[in-house]
C-alpha positions as CSV (number, residue, x, y, z in Angstrom):
1,M,-0.1,0.0,0.1
2,A,1.2,3.1,-0.9
3,S,2.3,6.2,2.2
4,D,0.2,9.3,2.6
5,Q,3.4,10.9,1.1
6,Q,3.5,9.1,-2.2
7,A,-0.5,9.0,-2.9
8,R,-0.3,12.7,-2.2
9,A,2.5,13.0,-4.8
10,Q,0.3,11.1,-7.3
11,A,-2.2,14.3,-7.2
12,S,0.2,15.9,-9.3
13,A,0.5,13.1,-12.2
14,I,-0.6,13.6,-15.3
15,T,-3.4,11.4,-16.1
16,P,-5.7,10.6,-19.1
17,G,-6.2,14.1,-20.3
18,R,-2.6,14.2,-21.3
19,P,-2.0,18.2,-20.7
20,S,1.4,19.0,-22.7
21,P,4.5,19.2,-20.3
22,G,4.6,22.5,-18.1
23,T,0.5,22.6,-18.1
24,E,-1.2,22.1,-14.6
25,P,-3.5,19.3,-14.8
26,A,-7.1,19.9,-14.3
27,P,-8.1,19.5,-10.5
28,T,-10.6,16.6,-12.0
29,D,-7.5,14.5,-13.4
30,R,-5.3,15.3,-9.8
31,V,-8.4,13.6,-8.0
32,L,-8.7,10.5,-10.5
33,A,-4.6,10.4,-10.1
34,L,-5.0,9.7,-6.8
35,F,-8.0,7.0,-7.2
36,G,-5.9,5.5,-10.0
37,G,-4.3,2.2,-10.2
38,H,-6.5,0.6,-7.4
39,R,-8.8,-1.8,-7.5
40,L,-11.8,-0.1,-6.0
41,S,-15.6,-2.1,-5.5
42,P,-18.9,-0.7,-6.8
43,G,-19.4,0.8,-3.3
44,Q,-15.9,2.3,-3.2
45,R,-16.3,4.0,-6.6
46,R,-19.4,5.6,-5.5
47,I,-17.4,7.3,-2.9
48,A,-14.8,8.1,-5.6
49,Q,-17.3,9.6,-8.3
50,Y,-19.4,11.6,-5.3
51,I,-16.1,13.6,-4.5
52,T,-15.0,13.7,-8.3
53,D,-18.3,15.3,-8.9
54,H,-18.4,17.6,-5.9
55,L,-14.9,18.2,-5.2
56,T,-14.8,21.8,-3.7
57,E,-17.4,20.6,-1.1
58,A,-16.5,16.8,-0.5
59,A,-12.9,17.7,0.5
60,F,-14.0,19.7,3.5
61,L,-16.9,17.4,4.9
62,S,-16.5,15.2,8.0
63,I,-16.4,11.6,7.5
64,T,-20.1,11.3,8.6
65,D,-21.0,14.1,6.0
66,L,-19.4,12.5,3.4
67,A,-20.7,8.9,4.3
68,E,-24.2,10.1,4.4
69,R,-24.2,12.0,1.1
70,A,-22.3,9.5,-1.1
71,G,-25.3,6.9,0.6
72,V,-22.4,4.7,2.4
73,S,-21.3,4.1,5.7
74,Q,-18.7,5.3,7.8
75,P,-16.7,2.2,7.8
76,S,-16.6,2.1,4.0
77,V,-15.4,5.5,3.7
78,T,-12.5,4.7,6.1
79,R,-11.7,1.5,4.0
80,F,-11.7,3.4,0.7
81,A,-9.1,5.8,2.3
82,S,-7.2,2.7,3.1
83,S,-7.7,1.3,-0.2
84,V,-6.4,4.4,-2.2
85,G,-3.3,4.6,-0.1
86,F,-4.1,6.5,2.8
87,S,-3.8,5.9,6.5
88,G,-7.4,6.8,7.4
89,Y,-10.0,9.3,5.8
90,P,-8.4,12.4,7.5
91,A,-5.2,12.4,5.8
92,L,-6.9,11.6,2.1
93,R,-8.9,14.7,3.2
94,E,-5.9,16.6,3.7
95,A,-4.5,15.6,0.0
96,L,-8.4,16.7,-1.4
97,Q,-8.2,20.1,0.0
98,P,-5.5,22.0,-1.7
99,I,-7.2,20.5,-5.2
100,A,-10.1,21.6,-4.1
101,L,-8.7,25.4,-3.7
102,S,-7.4,25.2,-6.6
103,A,-10.7,23.9,-8.5
104,A,-12.6,26.9,-6.8
105,A,-9.9,29.4,-8.3
106,P,-11.0,31.4,-11.4
107,L,-9.9,30.0,-14.5
108,A,-6.7,31.4,-16.2
109,P,-6.9,34.0,-19.0
110,G,-7.1,31.7,-22.2
111,T,-8.8,28.6,-20.4
112,D,-12.2,27.3,-20.5
113,G,-14.5,24.6,-18.8
114,E,-13.4,21.9,-21.8
115,S,-10.2,21.2,-19.4
116,R,-12.7,19.9,-17.1
117,R,-14.0,16.8,-18.7
118,N,-16.9,15.2,-17.6
119,E,-17.0,11.4,-16.0
120,L,-18.6,10.0,-18.7
121,Q,-16.3,11.1,-21.3
122,A,-13.5,10.2,-19.0
123,A,-14.8,6.5,-19.0
124,V,-15.2,6.7,-22.4
125,D,-11.7,7.7,-23.1
126,A,-10.3,5.1,-20.9
127,E,-12.2,2.3,-23.0
128,I,-10.5,3.6,-26.1
129,E,-7.1,3.2,-24.4
130,N,-8.2,-0.5,-23.8
131,L,-8.9,-0.9,-27.4
132,E,-5.7,0.5,-28.1
133,Q,-3.9,-1.6,-26.1
134,L,-6.0,-4.6,-27.3
135,R,-5.0,-3.9,-31.3
136,R,-1.7,-3.9,-30.2
137,G,-1.6,-7.1,-28.4
138,L,-3.2,-8.5,-31.4
139,A,-0.6,-7.6,-33.8
140,D,0.6,-11.3,-33.6
141,T,-2.5,-13.2,-34.3
142,G,-0.7,-16.6,-33.6
143,R,-2.7,-17.4,-30.3
144,V,-5.8,-16.1,-31.1
145,L,-5.8,-18.3,-34.5
146,E,-4.5,-21.2,-32.9
147,L,-7.1,-21.3,-29.9
148,G,-9.9,-20.7,-32.2
149,R,-8.6,-23.9,-34.0
150,E,-8.8,-25.5,-30.8
151,L,-11.9,-24.7,-29.6
152,A,-13.3,-25.4,-33.1
153,R,-12.4,-28.9,-32.9
154,S,-13.7,-29.6,-28.9
155,T,-17.0,-31.1,-29.4
156,P,-18.8,-30.2,-27.0
157,L,-17.1,-26.9,-26.4
158,T,-17.9,-25.7,-23.0
159,V,-18.1,-21.9,-22.2
160,L,-17.6,-21.0,-18.4
161,G,-18.8,-17.3,-16.8
162,L,-19.8,-16.9,-13.1
163,R,-21.6,-14.0,-11.7
164,I,-20.5,-10.7,-14.0
165,S,-18.6,-12.7,-16.4
166,A,-21.9,-14.5,-17.3
167,S,-22.6,-11.8,-19.8
168,L,-19.6,-12.6,-21.6
169,A,-20.1,-16.3,-21.7
170,E,-24.0,-15.9,-22.8
171,Y,-22.5,-13.7,-25.5
172,F,-19.9,-16.1,-26.8
173,S,-22.3,-19.1,-26.4
174,Y,-24.8,-17.6,-28.4
175,A,-22.9,-16.7,-31.2
176,A,-21.0,-19.6,-31.4
177,R,-23.7,-21.8,-31.5
178,R,-24.3,-20.5,-35.0
179,I,-21.0,-22.3,-36.1
180,H,-20.2,-25.0,-33.6
181,P,-22.8,-28.2,-33.4
182,D,-22.3,-28.4,-29.3
183,V,-21.8,-25.2,-27.4
184,R,-22.8,-25.7,-23.6
185,T,-22.7,-22.5,-21.1
186,V,-22.3,-23.0,-17.4
187,T,-23.1,-19.9,-15.3
188,R,-23.5,-21.3,-12.0
189,G,-20.8,-22.5,-9.5
190,G,-20.3,-25.1,-7.4
191,S,-21.3,-28.8,-7.8
192,V,-23.7,-27.6,-10.7
193,A,-20.7,-26.6,-12.7
194,Y,-18.9,-29.9,-11.7
195,D,-21.5,-31.6,-13.0
196,A,-21.7,-29.9,-16.3
197,L,-18.1,-29.7,-17.0
198,F,-17.6,-33.4,-16.4
199,Q,-20.8,-34.4,-18.4
200,S,-18.9,-32.2,-21.1
201,R,-15.9,-34.4,-20.7
202,E,-17.4,-37.5,-20.9
203,A,-19.0,-36.2,-24.1
204,G,-15.7,-36.2,-25.9
205,G,-15.2,-32.4,-24.9
206,S,-11.5,-31.4,-24.9
207,W,-12.0,-27.4,-24.1
208,V,-13.3,-25.1,-21.7
209,L,-13.6,-21.6,-22.6
210,A,-13.4,-19.5,-19.1
211,F,-14.1,-16.0,-18.9
212,A,-13.1,-14.4,-15.2
213,M,-13.7,-10.4,-15.1
214,P,-13.4,-8.4,-11.6
215,R,-14.6,-8.8,-9.0
216,H,-12.6,-11.9,-9.3
217,A,-14.7,-14.6,-7.1
218,K,-13.2,-17.6,-5.3
219,E,-15.7,-19.9,-6.8
220,N,-14.0,-18.9,-10.6
221,L,-10.8,-20.6,-9.4
222,A,-12.5,-23.8,-7.8
223,A,-14.7,-24.3,-11.4
224,I,-11.4,-23.9,-13.2
225,R,-9.6,-26.2,-10.8
226,A,-12.5,-28.6,-11.2
227,A,-12.6,-28.6,-15.3
228,R,-8.6,-29.2,-15.3
229,S,-9.7,-31.9,-12.8
230,T,-12.1,-33.5,-15.6
231,G,-9.1,-33.8,-18.1
232,L,-10.5,-30.6,-20.1
233,K,-7.9,-28.2,-20.8
234,V,-9.0,-24.5,-19.7
235,A,-8.9,-21.5,-21.9
236,L,-9.2,-17.7,-20.1
237,I,-10.1,-14.5,-21.1
238,T,-9.6,-12.4,-18.2
239,D,-8.3,-8.8,-17.2
240,L,-5.4,-10.3,-15.5
241,A,-1.8,-11.2,-16.8
242,L,-0.6,-13.0,-13.5
243,G,-2.5,-14.9,-10.6
244,P,-3.8,-17.6,-9.5
245,L,-6.4,-17.8,-12.5
246,T,-3.8,-17.6,-14.9
247,D,-1.7,-20.0,-13.1
248,E,-4.6,-22.6,-13.8
249,A,-5.2,-21.8,-17.4
250,D,-3.5,-23.4,-20.4
251,V,-3.8,-20.6,-22.7
252,T,-4.7,-17.1,-21.5
253,L,-6.1,-13.8,-23.6
254,S,-6.0,-10.8,-21.7
255,A,-8.2,-7.4,-22.3
256,A,-8.2,-4.5,-19.7
257,T,-12.0,-3.6,-18.4
258,G,-13.2,0.2,-17.9
259,S,-13.2,0.7,-14.0
260,R,-13.8,4.7,-14.5
261,L,-17.7,4.2,-13.4
262,V,-19.5,2.7,-10.7
263,F,-19.7,-0.5,-12.6
264,D,-16.9,-2.1,-14.9
265,S,-17.3,-2.0,-18.6
266,Y,-15.9,-4.4,-21.4
267,A,-15.6,-3.2,-24.6
268,A,-12.1,-5.0,-25.1
269,P,-12.9,-7.9,-23.6
270,G,-16.1,-8.2,-25.8
271,V,-14.2,-7.3,-29.2
272,L,-11.8,-9.9,-28.0
273,S,-14.6,-12.7,-27.5
274,A,-15.8,-11.9,-31.3
275,A,-11.7,-12.0,-32.6
276,L,-12.0,-15.3,-31.1
277,L,-15.2,-16.7,-32.5
278,Q,-14.1,-15.3,-36.0
279,A,-11.0,-17.6,-35.5
280,M,-13.2,-20.3,-34.8
281,A,-15.3,-19.7,-38.0
282,D,-12.5,-19.4,-40.1
283,A,-11.0,-22.8,-38.3
284,A,-14.0,-24.7,-40.2
285,P,-14.9,-22.7,-42.9
286,Q,-17.0,-25.6,-44.8
287,R,-19.2,-26.2,-41.5
288,T,-19.4,-22.6,-40.8
289,Q,-21.0,-21.8,-43.9
290,S,-23.3,-24.8,-43.6
291,R,-24.2,-23.8,-40.4
292,L,-24.7,-20.2,-41.1
293,E,-26.9,-21.2,-43.9
294,G,-29.0,-23.0,-42.2
295,Y,-29.4,-20.8,-39.7
296,E,-30.6,-18.1,-42.0
297,Q,-33.2,-20.5,-43.7
298,A,-34.5,-21.4,-40.6
299,A,-34.8,-17.6,-39.3
300,E,-36.7,-16.5,-42.9
301,L,-38.7,-19.8,-42.7
302,H,-39.8,-18.7,-38.7
303,D,-39.6,-14.8,-39.3
304,F,-37.3,-14.4,-36.7
305,F,-36.5,-10.7,-37.2
306,L,-37.8,-7.6,-38.1
307,E,-37.4,-6.0,-41.5
308,D,-34.6,-3.7,-41.4
């Protein structure tokens, strides 16, 4: 955990707004620099968002008043201060106050409110950077293409996603069923997950594709270990580069999540999932064409969709 002195020093760091050298970062960016680089829970993000949105007021509130206005408990504020590198709320407030005073000062000549980007735009900017990182990582397509071939061969193919990761697993499974004959989705942990994984292996499956997004639950790790215990190989899509989840996986593809809002956003993991689906489709082109044509015929016959 960073010391109070280190965290205060971060307040002057240049953050995603990227002002030119010699330009003082905007107060909002200085506050975000205090909170950046820390994995915060949704409740803690509410506190961070309230402070950012009401900086000139929040920096001078007591812990009781801040907790009430942010809609959290006083212990939550204390834990938040500790999570972002301070010994307690008084130390955090001490770091915030000079930033708040600079925010309250009149704008310098030749500047306007555009330098104070709103938080929604900042969240989009962060996701754009996540996509840029993914783009750079996909310069070498070998690992994605090879994994696509392996997943295409696995029949059945099991897709695992628990808690918040269930939405990504459902998306991948929905699309994969159009090009693969047997896709099984597991979105419940515990013995239910083990049963599904065991049955998949008994039916001849060789791979499970697991999604693991923050916050990383212990049941994610248990399910991945259960998959390996049945003899399945594990491909993992996550935001992590290191850790117990990646240690258990045979192949790991990483994509950063957006964490600037109360709940994470998944632009980069979504694009990575679509790229892996493309690799699966290309790995078995005749099967892909046959299944897609069959689906289109069924869609037309049963009138699935509205006319564009």
